[in-house]
C-alpha positions in Angstrom: -68.6 77.2 -38.0 -66.0 77.6 -35.2 -64.5 81.0 -34.8 -60.7 81.2 -35.5 -58.6 80.5 -32.5 -54.9 80.3 -31.5 -52.7 78.4 -33.9 -50.0 75.8 -33.1 -46.4 76.9 -33.1 -44.6 76.8 -36.4 -43.3 73.3 -37.2 -45.7 71.6 -34.8 -47.4 68.4 -36.0 -50.7 70.0 -34.8 -50.4 72.5 -37.7 -52.0 69.8 -39.9 -55.3 70.3 -38.1 -57.6 73.3 -38.6 -58.3 74.6 -35.1 -60.6 74.8 -33.2 -62.4 71.5 -33.7 -66.0 70.9 -32.7 -67.7 67.8 -31.4 -71.4 67.4 -30.6 -71.0 69.3 -27.3 -67.4 70.4 -27.0 -64.7 72.5 -28.6 -61.0 71.5 -28.7 -58.4 74.2 -29.3 -54.7 74.9 -29.0 -53.6 75.8 -25.5 -52.1 79.3 -24.8 -50.2 80.6 -21.8 -53.3 82.3 -20.5 -55.0 78.9 -19.9 -52.7 78.3 -16.9 -55.1 79.9 -14.5 -58.2 77.9 -15.5 -56.4 74.6 -15.7 -54.7 75.2 -12.3 -58.2 75.5 -10.9 -58.9 71.8 -11.3 -55.4 70.4 -11.5 -54.5 71.5 -8.0 -57.4 69.5 -6.5 -56.1 66.5 -4.5 -58.3 64.0 -6.4 -56.7 65.2 -9.6 -53.2 66.1 -8.6 -52.7 62.7 -7.0 -52.4 61.1 -10.4 -50.4 63.8 -12.3 -46.8 63.4 -13.4 -45.9 66.7 -11.7 -47.8 69.2 -9.6 -46.0 72.4 -8.6 -46.7 73.7 -5.1 -47.6 77.2 -6.2 -49.5 78.8 -9.1 -46.4 80.8 -10.1 -44.4 77.6 -10.5 -47.3 76.0 -12.4 -47.7 78.9 -14.8 -44.0 78.8 -15.7 -44.3 75.0 -16.3 -47.5 75.3 -18.3 -46.1 78.1 -20.6 -42.9 76.2 -21.4 -42.9 76.1 -25.2 -42.1 72.4 -25.4 -45.0 71.5 -23.2 -47.4 74.0 -24.7 -46.7 72.6 -28.2 -48.5 69.3 -27.1 -51.4 70.8 -25.2 -55.0 71.2 -26.2 -57.9 72.8 -24.3 -61.4 71.3 -24.0 -64.2 73.8 -23.7 -67.9 73.4 -22.9 -70.0 76.5 -23.9 -66.8 78.6 -23.7 -65.8 77.3 -20.2 -62.5 75.3 -19.9 -63.4 71.8 -18.5 -60.2 69.9 -19.3 -56.9 69.7 -21.2 -55.4 67.1 -23.4 -51.8 66.1 -24.4 -50.9 64.8 -27.8 -47.1 64.2 -28.0 -46.1 63.0 -31.5 -43.0 60.9 -31.3 -40.9 58.4 -33.1 -41.5 54.7 -32.9 -38.7 52.4 -31.9 -36.9 51.0 -34.9 -33.7 49.4 -36.1 -31.2 51.8 -37.4 -31.6 51.0 -41.0 -35.3 51.9 -41.1 -35.2 54.7 -38.5 -36.4 57.4 -41.0 -39.6 55.4 -41.6 -40.4 55.4 -37.9 -40.1 59.2 -37.3 -43.2 60.9 -36.0 -45.6 58.0 -36.6 -47.2 57.7 -33.2 -48.3 59.8 -30.3 -48.7 59.5 -26.5 -52.0 60.9 -25.3 -52.9 62.3 -21.9 -55.8 64.1 -20.3 -57.0 65.9 -17.2 -60.6 66.9 -16.6 -62.4 68.9 -14.0 -64.3 66.7 -11.5 -67.1 69.3 -11.7 -68.0 67.9 -15.1 -67.5 64.2 -14.5 -70.2 61.6 -15.2 -71.6 63.2 -18.3 -69.4 61.7 -21.0 -67.4 64.8 -21.8 -64.0 63.1 -21.3 -65.0 60.2 -23.6 -66.3 62.6 -26.2 -63.1 64.7 -26.2 -60.6 61.7 -26.3 -62.6 60.0 -29.0 -62.2 63.1 -31.1 -58.5 63.4 -30.2 -58.0 59.8 -31.5 -59.9 60.6 -34.6 -57.6 63.6 -35.3 -54.5 61.5 -34.7 -55.5 59.0 -37.3 -57.3 61.1 -39.9 -55.6 64.5 -39.7 -52.2 63.7 -38.4 -51.9 60.4 -40.2 -50.4 58.5 -37.3 -50.3 54.7 -37.1 -50.5 54.3 -33.4 -51.5 56.1 -30.1 -50.7 55.1 -26.6 -51.7 56.2 -23.1 -50.4 55.3 -19.6 -51.4 55.8 -16.0 -51.0 54.3 -12.5 -53.0 51.1 -12.3 -54.9 52.6 -9.3 -56.2 55.4 -11.4 -59.2 53.4 -12.5 -61.1 56.4 -14.0 -58.3 56.9 -16.5 -57.8 53.4 -17.7 -61.6 52.9 -17.8 -61.7 55.9 -20.2 -59.0 54.2 -22.3 -61.2 51.2 -22.7 -64.3 53.2 -23.5 -62.6 54.8 -26.4 -61.5 51.5 -27.8 -57.9 51.3 -26.7 -56.3 47.9 -26.0 -54.5 47.0 -22.8 -51.0 45.9 -23.7 -48.8 46.6 -20.6 -49.1 46.0 -16.9 -46.0 46.6 -14.7 -45.7 45.6 -11.0 -44.5 48.2 -8.5 -42.6 49.9 -11.3 -43.7 53.5 -10.8 -42.7 55.7 -7.9 -45.5 57.9 -6.6 -44.7 61.2 -4.8 -46.1 59.6 -1.6 -43.1 57.3 -1.6 -45.0 54.2 -2.6 -44.1 52.1 -5.6 -47.3 51.6 -7.7 -48.3 49.3 -10.5 -48.4 50.9 -14.0 -50.7 50.3 -16.9 -50.6 51.1 -20.6 -53.0 51.0 -23.5 -52.6 51.5 -27.2 -54.5 51.6 -30.5 -53.4 51.1 -34.0 -55.0 53.0 -36.9 -56.1 49.7 -38.5 -57.8 48.7 -35.2 -59.7 51.9 -34.9 -63.4 52.0 -35.6 -64.0 55.4 -37.1 -67.3 57.3 -37.2 -69.1 56.9 -40.6 -67.1 58.6 -43.3 -63.8 59.0 -41.3 -61.1 56.6 -42.4 -57.4 56.8 -41.7 -55.2 57.7 -44.7 -54.6 54.7 -46.9 -57.6 52.6 -45.8 -60.1 51.7 -48.5 -63.6 53.0 -48.1 
């Protein structure tokens, strides 16, 4: 049985999950401010930072960004035998809706994101962690839809989206401005709860067994 770990902030959708969560090889837990140092170790690498939405120039700037409560509320840590090998984002959000039914669209979907250390690539850890994250979204958080986006040139990321069963539904041409100054294509994937193929015994709420 996993040992007790940090808990999500009060009011966070992640409170619905009993943390930490174990997979066959990994542990997923809530991120804490002290994780800034270990995540900085791989996020600052050029092969990784090239694709990130933001990358502060110094560790001090990164630590302040990482510890921001609004960001930390959506962050999870992936551990292998106690060592941090990656981090995940699960940002629960409202779906678009017409005004008359807006209440029914609140908090029903999530944008997912991930960053993993290149030192642990090629062994299926990222796939294992993201599959578990999707399972949590549908079975524990009761969401109806998850999405993920990246630059189209970030093949490793969108290949991962496909491995975990997500469906490509968006391709934009030179729509995203990279910090290099180049306008790059963007790509987006999604998965609905009723499209998801769960492990044996795990069904989203409301689906018959």
